[in-house]
C-alpha positions, 0 to 999 in steps of 0.5 A: 500500500505504501508503494502503490499510493505514490505510483497512483499519484504519479499516474493521476498527475500524468493523466491530468497533464495529458488532458491539460496539454490536449486541451491547450493544444486545441485552444491554441489551434483554434486561436491560430485558425481564427487569426488566419481567418481574420488575416485572409481578409485583412492581410496587412493588419499584423497587429490586428491578427495578433489581437484576434488570436489573443482574444480568441484564446482569452475566450477559452480561457487561455492567456496568450501574448502578442509575442507568442503569435507570428504572422507570415505572408508574402512581402506584398500580400495579394489575392490568392497568396497564403498567410500563415499564423503560428502560435507558440505557447509554453505549458507548465505541467504538474508532473514536470514541476514535481520532478523538477523538469522543464515545461512543454512548448505547444506550437500550432499554425494555420494557413489560409488564402488571402481573398 
C-alpha cells in the first residue's frame, strides 16, 4: 500500500497533464485558425491578427501574448497568396514541476488564402 499510493499519484498527475496539454493544444489551434481567418481578409493588419488570436484564446480561457503569435505572408500580400499564423505557447505541467523538469512548448499554425 505504501508503494502503490505514490505510483497512483504519479499516474493521476500524468493523466491530468495529458488532458491539460490536449486541451491547450486545441485552444491554441483554434486561436491560430481564427487569426488566419481574420488575416485572409485583412492581410496587412499584423497587429490586428495578433489581437484576434489573443482574444480568441482569452475566450477559452487561455492567456496568450502578442509575442507568442507570428504572422507570415508574402512581402506584398495579394489575392490568392497564403498567410500563415503560428502560435507558440509554453505549458507548465504538474508532473514536470514535481520532478523538477522543464515545461512543454505547444506550437500550432494555420494557413489560409488571402481573398
